[in-house]
C-alpha positions as CSV (number, residue, x, y, z in Angstrom):
1,X,112.6,143.5,81.9
2,X,109.0,144.2,81.3
3,X,108.7,141.1,78.5
4,X,111.2,139.1,81.1
5,X,108.6,139.4,83.7
6,X,105.6,139.1,81.9
7,X,106.9,135.4,80.7
8,X,108.3,134.9,84.3
9,X,104.4,135.2,85.0
10,X,102.6,133.1,82.1
11,X,105.0,130.4,83.5
12,X,103.9,130.4,86.4
13,X,100.3,130.5,86.0
14,X,100.8,127.9,82.7
15,X,103.2,125.1,84.9
16,X,100.1,124.0,87.5
17,X,98.2,123.6,84.3
18,X,100.5,121.6,82.6
19,X,101.1,119.3,85.6
20,X,97.7,118.4,86.9
21,X,97.5,114.6,87.5
22,X,95.8,112.4,85.3
23,X,91.7,112.2,86.2
24,X,91.7,108.6,87.6
25,X,89.7,107.2,85.1
26,X,92.7,107.8,82.6
27,X,94.9,106.0,85.1
28,X,92.5,103.1,85.4
29,X,92.4,103.1,81.6
30,X,95.9,102.8,81.4
31,X,96.1,99.9,83.3
32,X,94.0,98.1,81.7
33,X,96.0,98.0,78.7
34,X,98.6,95.9,81.0
35,X,99.0,92.3,80.7
36,X,96.8,90.6,83.4
37,X,95.5,87.0,85.0
38,X,92.2,86.8,85.4
39,X,89.1,85.0,85.7
40,X,85.7,85.8,84.2
41,X,82.1,84.2,85.4
42,X,79.0,84.6,83.6
43,X,75.9,83.1,84.3
44,X,72.0,82.9,83.0
45,X,69.3,80.9,84.5
46,X,66.0,80.9,83.8
47,X,64.8,78.6,86.0
48,X,62.6,75.3,84.8
49,X,63.2,76.8,81.3
50,X,67.3,77.0,80.1
51,X,70.2,78.4,81.0
52,X,73.9,78.9,80.0
53,X,77.1,79.6,82.1
54,X,80.8,80.8,80.8
55,X,84.2,80.9,82.6
56,X,86.8,82.0,81.4
57,X,90.2,81.6,83.6
58,X,93.9,83.4,82.0
59,X,97.1,83.6,82.8
60,X,99.9,85.4,81.2
61,X,103.5,85.6,81.4
62,X,105.8,88.8,81.0
63,X,107.8,86.7,78.1
64,X,104.3,87.0,76.3
65,X,103.3,83.3,76.7
66,X,99.7,83.0,78.4
67,X,96.9,80.1,79.1
68,X,93.4,79.8,79.6
69,X,90.6,77.6,80.0
70,X,87.6,78.1,78.3
71,X,83.9,76.0,79.8
72,X,80.9,76.6,78.4
73,X,77.7,75.0,79.9
74,X,74.4,75.6,77.7
75,X,70.9,73.4,78.7
76,X,67.5,73.4,77.7
77,X,64.9,71.4,79.8
78,X,61.9,72.1,77.4
79,X,64.1,70.4,74.4
80,X,65.9,67.6,76.6
81,X,69.3,69.2,75.7
82,X,72.2,69.5,77.9
83,X,75.8,70.4,76.2
84,X,79.4,71.1,77.8
85,X,82.1,71.8,76.3
86,X,85.8,72.7,78.2
87,X,88.8,74.4,75.4
88,X,92.0,74.9,77.2
89,X,94.8,76.8,75.1
90,X,98.2,77.3,75.8
91,X,100.0,79.7,73.5
92,X,104.1,80.4,73.5
93,X,106.6,81.3,70.6
94,X,108.4,79.2,68.9
95,X,111.3,79.7,66.3
96,X,110.2,83.4,66.6
97,X,106.3,82.3,65.6
98,X,103.5,82.1,68.2
99,X,102.7,78.7,69.2
100,X,98.8,77.2,69.9
101,X,98.4,73.7,71.7
102,X,95.2,73.0,72.1
103,X,93.0,70.5,74.1
104,X,89.2,70.3,73.8
105,X,87.3,68.4,76.3
106,X,89.7,65.1,76.3
107,X,90.1,64.6,72.9
108,X,93.6,64.7,71.0
109,X,95.8,67.4,71.6
110,X,96.5,69.9,68.6
111,X,99.2,72.1,67.8
112,X,98.9,75.2,65.7
113,X,101.8,77.3,64.6
114,X,100.2,81.0,63.6
115,X,100.8,83.8,61.1
116,X,101.5,87.2,61.8
117,X,98.1,88.7,61.0
118,X,96.3,85.5,63.4
119,X,98.7,86.4,65.7
120,X,97.6,90.3,65.6
121,X,94.1,89.1,65.4
122,X,94.0,87.7,68.7
123,X,96.2,90.3,70.1
124,X,93.6,92.8,68.8
125,X,90.7,90.9,70.2
126,X,92.3,90.9,73.6
127,X,91.9,94.7,73.8
128,X,87.9,94.4,73.3
129,X,87.9,90.8,75.6
130,X,89.6,93.0,78.7
131,X,90.9,96.4,77.6
132,X,89.8,99.7,78.2
133,X,87.9,99.7,75.1
134,X,86.3,96.6,75.8
135,X,85.1,97.3,79.7
136,X,85.2,101.4,79.8
137,X,83.6,102.1,76.6
138,X,83.1,105.9,75.3
139,X,79.5,106.2,75.8
140,X,79.2,104.8,79.1
141,X,77.0,107.0,81.5
142,X,77.5,108.6,85.0
143,X,81.1,107.5,85.8
144,X,80.9,108.1,90.0
145,X,83.5,107.6,92.5
146,X,82.7,106.6,95.3
147,X,85.7,106.3,97.3
148,X,87.3,103.6,99.1
149,X,85.2,100.6,101.1
150,X,85.5,100.2,104.6
151,X,85.4,96.4,104.4
152,X,88.1,95.6,101.7
153,X,89.7,99.2,101.0
154,X,89.3,98.8,97.7
155,X,88.2,102.1,96.0
156,X,84.8,101.9,94.0
157,X,83.6,103.6,90.8
158,X,80.1,103.2,89.5
159,X,78.6,103.8,86.0
160,X,76.4,102.8,83.2
161,X,76.6,101.1,79.9
162,X,73.6,101.9,77.6
163,X,72.2,98.6,76.1
164,X,71.5,99.7,73.1
165,X,75.2,100.9,72.1
166,X,76.7,98.0,73.8
167,X,74.7,95.5,71.8
168,X,76.5,96.4,68.5
169,X,79.7,95.5,69.8
170,X,82.3,92.7,69.6
171,X,82.5,92.4,73.5
172,X,82.0,89.6,76.0
173,X,79.0,92.0,77.7
174,X,77.4,92.5,74.1
175,X,77.4,88.6,73.7
176,X,76.6,87.6,77.1
177,X,73.5,89.9,76.7
178,X,72.5,89.0,73.1
179,X,72.6,85.2,74.6
180,X,70.4,86.0,77.2
181,X,67.6,87.5,74.9
182,X,67.8,84.8,72.3
183,X,67.8,82.1,75.3
184,X,64.6,83.8,76.3
185,X,62.7,84.1,72.5
186,X,63.5,87.9,72.1
187,X,64.9,90.2,70.5
188,X,66.1,94.1,72.2
189,X,64.0,97.0,71.5
190,X,65.9,100.2,71.5
191,X,62.8,101.9,73.2
192,X,63.4,99.9,76.2
193,X,66.4,102.4,76.8
194,X,67.9,99.8,79.2
195,X,71.1,100.2,81.2
196,X,73.7,98.0,82.8
197,X,74.8,99.2,85.9
198,X,78.9,98.4,86.7
199,X,80.6,98.7,90.0
200,X,84.5,98.6,89.3
201,X,86.9,97.9,92.0
202,X,90.9,99.3,92.3
203,X,93.4,99.2,94.6
204,X,93.3,102.9,96.1
205,X,97.0,103.4,95.5
206,X,97.7,101.9,92.4
207,X,94.3,101.7,90.6
208,X,95.0,98.3,89.4
209,X,91.3,96.7,88.6
210,X,90.7,94.0,91.2
211,X,86.9,93.5,90.3
212,X,84.4,94.4,87.5
213,X,81.0,93.4,88.7
214,X,77.8,94.1,86.4
215,X,74.2,94.5,87.8
216,X,71.5,93.3,85.1
217,X,68.3,94.1,87.5
218,X,67.1,96.4,84.4
219,X,67.5,93.7,81.9
220,X,65.9,90.5,84.4
221,X,62.4,91.6,83.6
222,X,62.7,91.0,79.6
223,X,64.4,88.1,79.7
224,X,63.4,86.2,82.8
225,X,60.2,84.7,83.0
226,X,57.7,85.6,85.7
227,X,58.3,82.2,87.4
228,X,62.4,82.8,87.6
229,X,62.1,86.4,88.9
230,X,59.3,84.9,91.5
231,X,62.4,81.9,92.4
232,X,65.1,84.6,92.3
233,X,63.8,86.3,95.4
234,X,62.6,83.8,96.9
235,X,65.9,81.5,96.9
236,X,68.0,84.8,97.8
237,X,70.5,84.1,94.1
238,X,71.1,86.0,91.1
239,X,70.0,84.3,88.1
240,X,71.9,87.3,86.0
241,X,75.8,87.3,86.6
242,X,78.9,88.7,85.0
243,X,82.2,89.0,86.9
244,X,85.7,90.1,86.0
245,X,88.5,89.5,88.6
246,X,92.4,90.6,87.5
247,X,95.5,90.0,88.5
248,X,98.5,92.0,87.9
249,X,101.1,89.9,89.5
250,X,102.1,87.8,86.8
251,X,105.1,85.0,86.7
252,X,108.1,85.5,83.8
253,X,106.7,82.5,82.0
254,X,103.6,80.0,81.4
255,X,105.1,76.7,80.4
256,X,103.9,74.2,78.0
257,X,102.9,71.1,79.9
258,X,104.7,68.0,79.2
259,X,101.3,66.3,78.8
260,X,100.7,68.8,76.3
261,X,104.3,68.4,74.1
262,X,104.4,64.7,74.6
263,X,101.1,63.9,73.0
264,X,101.8,66.3,69.9
265,X,105.2,64.5,69.6
266,X,103.5,61.5,69.2
């Protein structure tokens, strides 16, 4: 009887611990593993010298089809250089193989059947592109729940990412940072000990991410001229931006337009 009572008491003690709800960060990480449509916008502008902008618009279908547009613009006033490129991709399964339709600018459309290894590589890279591994790295600091925003109704979280570790990764943020330092003509020095501040906004009930905004205030003095920094204040603009926008309400499929398929068929 004593053994049974002891066992019951142990069960009562253990149940609450085993049924604890997940921490918000764990739930958000899981949400980031789900398919979603998203838009990513980035901009670096060293006023009067050079700059770079990059935008990605991506749509996902529940059946594994997806479409995205990758637009880049790079300019350098000192070298009289200005280049823009737009790549549009459609991916779908045909005869159990993943097929890519690609058009660069307004040129001829290309159709490619991907191998299984290439297919695996694409989906692996997407995890770094917009998954938890790329957006909420294990080395981030000071993850803080700010609660619900009174105006947007979204729940807000803030955290910081150390540049020294991030710049060594294969992520969009790392590419952005490396581009900014390169265009300014300097290399990142670990002794700088810089951080990127992040604001993550999520739906208050489901914790699905809605928007991720990066703040490069600590980095700007190292990659923008004094004139650009002064101009940023005078013009009340932001010369360094990187923003993710998420949409988890995705359609059943993303069809390839007839204009793409017919062109390839000819």
